[in-house]
C-alpha positions in Angstrom: -44.0 -31.9 20.9 -42.9 -29.8 17.7 -40.1 -32.6 17.0 -39.2 -30.8 13.8 -37.7 -28.3 16.0 -36.8 -30.3 18.9 -34.4 -32.2 16.9 -32.6 -29.3 15.8 -31.6 -28.4 19.1 -28.1 -29.8 20.3 -29.3 -29.8 23.9 -31.6 -32.6 23.5 -29.2 -34.8 21.6 -26.9 -34.1 24.6 -29.2 -35.4 26.8 -29.9 -38.5 24.8 -26.5 -38.9 24.5 -25.6 -38.8 28.1 -28.1 -41.3 28.6 -26.7 -43.6 26.0 -23.1 -43.7 27.2 -23.6 -44.7 30.8 -26.3 -47.1 29.9 -23.7 -48.6 27.7 -21.8 -49.5 30.5 -25.0 -50.2 32.8 -25.7 -53.3 30.5 -23.1 -54.9 31.5 -24.4 -54.8 35.2 -27.6 -56.1 33.9 -26.4 -59.0 31.3 -22.9 -60.0 31.9 -21.6 -59.4 35.6 -22.4 -62.8 36.4 -20.9 -64.6 33.4 -17.9 -62.2 33.7 -17.2 -63.3 37.6 -17.4 -66.8 36.9 -15.3 -67.0 33.7 -13.4 -64.0 33.7 -12.3 -63.9 37.3 -13.0 -67.5 38.2 -15.8 -67.3 40.7 -17.8 -70.3 41.7 -21.7 -70.5 41.7 -21.7 -70.1 45.8 -19.7 -67.3 45.9 -21.9 -65.6 42.9 -23.9 -64.4 46.0 -21.3 -61.9 46.4 -22.4 -60.1 43.4 -25.5 -59.0 45.0 -23.4 -56.7 47.2 -22.8 -54.6 44.0 -26.9 -54.1 43.5 -27.0 -53.0 47.3 -24.1 -50.4 46.3 -26.3 -49.2 43.3 -29.6 -48.9 45.0 -28.2 -47.0 47.7 -26.1 -44.9 45.5 -29.4 -44.4 43.5 -31.1 -43.0 46.0 -28.6 -41.0 48.0 -28.1 -39.2 44.2 -31.5 -38.0 44.4 -31.0 -36.4 47.5 -28.0 -35.2 47.3 -29.1 -33.8 44.3 -31.5 -31.6 45.7 -29.2 -30.4 48.4 -27.0 -29.4 45.9 -29.5 -27.1 44.0 -30.8 -25.6 47.2 -26.9 -25.0 47.9 -25.0 -24.2 44.4 -27.8 -23.6 42.2 -29.4 -25.3 39.3 -26.4 -25.4 36.7 -23.5 -25.9 39.0 -25.2 -28.8 40.7 -26.5 -30.7 37.9 -23.2 -30.4 36.0 -21.2 -31.3 39.3 -23.0 -34.4 40.4 -23.4 -35.7 36.6 -19.8 -35.5 36.0 -18.5 -36.9 39.4 -20.7 -39.8 39.0 -19.6 -40.7 35.8 -16.3 -39.9 36.0 -16.2 -42.1 39.3 -17.4 -45.0 37.3 -14.9 -44.6 34.5 -12.2 -44.9 37.5 -13.6 -47.5 39.0 -14.2 -49.5 36.1 -10.6 -48.9 34.8 -9.2 -50.2 38.0 -11.7 -53.3 37.6 -9.3 -53.9 34.5 -6.4 -54.3 36.7 -7.6 -55.5 39.6 -5.0 -58.2 40.7 -8.1 -60.7 42.2 -11.8 -61.0 41.6 -12.8 -59.9 44.9 -11.2 -56.7 44.4 -12.3 -56.3 41.0 -16.0 -57.0 42.1 -15.3 -54.2 44.9 -14.2 -51.6 42.2 -17.2 -52.6 39.7 -19.6 -52.2 43.0 -18.0 -48.5 43.1 -18.5 -48.4 39.3 -21.9 -49.2 39.5 -22.5 -46.8 42.2 -21.0 -43.9 40.2 -23.3 -44.5 37.6 -26.1 -44.8 39.4 -25.6 -41.8 41.8 -26.0 -39.6 38.5 -28.7 -41.2 37.5 -31.4 -39.2 39.0 -29.8 -35.9 38.3 -30.2 -37.2 34.6 -33.8 -37.5 34.9 -34.4 -34.1 36.9 -32.4 -32.3 33.9 -35.2 -33.8 31.6 -37.8 -32.1 33.5 -35.7 -28.8 33.7 -35.1 -28.6 29.9 -38.5 -30.4 28.9 -41.0 -28.5 31.1 -44.5 -29.2 29.2 -42.5 -31.4 27.2 -40.7 -33.2 29.9 -42.2 -36.6 29.4 -41.2 -36.6 25.8 -37.6 -35.5 26.2 -37.4 -38.4 29.2 -39.1 -40.7 26.6 -36.0 -39.5 23.7 -33.5 -40.2 26.2 -34.5 -43.5 27.4 -35.0 -44.7 24.0 -31.3 -43.6 23.2 -30.7 -45.1 26.4 -32.1 -48.6 25.7 -30.8 -49.1 22.3 -27.0 -48.4 23.7 -28.1 -51.3 26.4 -29.1 -53.6 23.7 -25.7 -52.7 21.5 -23.4 -53.1 24.7 -25.0 -57.0 25.6 -24.1 -57.8 22.0 -21.3 -56.2 21.6 -19.7 -57.5 24.9 -20.1 -60.9 24.0 -18.6 -60.5 20.5 -15.6 -58.7 22.2 -14.9 -61.4 24.5 -15.1 -64.0 21.6 -13.0 -61.9 19.4 -9.9 -60.9 21.6 -10.0 -64.2 24.0 -10.5 -62.1 27.7 -13.1 -60.5 29.3 -11.5 -57.3 30.6 -11.3 -55.6 26.5 -15.2 -55.1 26.1 -14.4 -52.8 29.6 -12.3 -50.4 27.2 -15.2 -49.0 25.2 -17.4 -48.7 28.4 -14.7 -46.4 30.0 -14.2 -44.4 26.9 -17.9 -44.0 26.7 -18.3 -43.2 30.4 -15.7 -40.4 30.0 -17.6 -38.7 27.0 -20.3 -38.8 29.0 -18.6 -37.1 31.7 -17.9 -34.3 29.5 -21.2 -34.2 27.8 -22.5 -33.1 31.2 -20.3 -29.9 31.0 -22.8 -28.9 27.9 -25.7 -29.0 29.4 -27.3 -26.4 30.9 -30.7 -27.3 33.0 -31.5 -23.3 33.0 -32.5 -23.1 29.4 -35.7 -24.8 28.4 -35.6 -26.4 25.1 -38.9 -25.0 23.4 -39.5 -21.8 25.9 -43.4 -21.4 26.4 -44.9 -18.0 25.0 -46.2 -16.2 27.6 -50.1 -16.0 27.6 -52.2 -12.9 26.9 -52.7 -12.0 30.7 -49.6 -12.3 31.7 -48.2 -10.2 29.2 -50.7 -7.5 29.9 -49.9 -7.8 33.7 -46.3 -7.3 32.7 -47.0 -4.1 30.5 -49.3 -2.9 33.5 -46.0 -2.7 35.8 -44.0 -0.4 33.2 -43.5 2.8 34.5 -45.6 5.6 32.4 -42.7 7.6 31.6 -41.0 4.6 29.9 -44.2 3.3 28.5 -44.6 6.8 26.7 -41.1 6.4 25.6 -41.5 2.6 24.2 -44.3 4.3 22.1 -42.3 7.2 20.4 -43.9 10.0 22.4 
């Protein structure tokens, strides 16, 4: 991976930013969901068993995202399919997370949070596939770069959530930056182009020779100035 060149390509940063935006919100579900339900929504420890439904929804959405993503590519083409699923998933997650803030009771908040989690994870396979689309022979490096940004965001999220709860005195305020970042991630999906390789591979000599043999003699002569 020629990093000096790659780091100057906006497409690489767009992919990393999408990962950071959605994993910032994902960090809540990994670190704070149960604490939020108990201290912010009055769940008992016994009722916390219901929170497992959130992860069932997420796992289902994650598998469905891969299947739907492949179908959409065959039906609508690579660019449209990748962008549509990414925008739809993160937009839905932002809307459901907003609904959770204003939910009148804990059970309804959990339902909205589950759908938000599903929205996040239904687009995740598409982002992984995007790393392959634009990375090609450097797909591992592209995915690693994106995943590093995502995990940094998750670490920041787990700390910021606690500090915001302590500063503002409630468990809903930390959702605001999550909604903002999910919305930003949805917008960034419109900037990516899975049909454009970040670092186009040069054609080997034998391929160039094969292409030259396909050029009509007359056109070849005119190209040589004859």
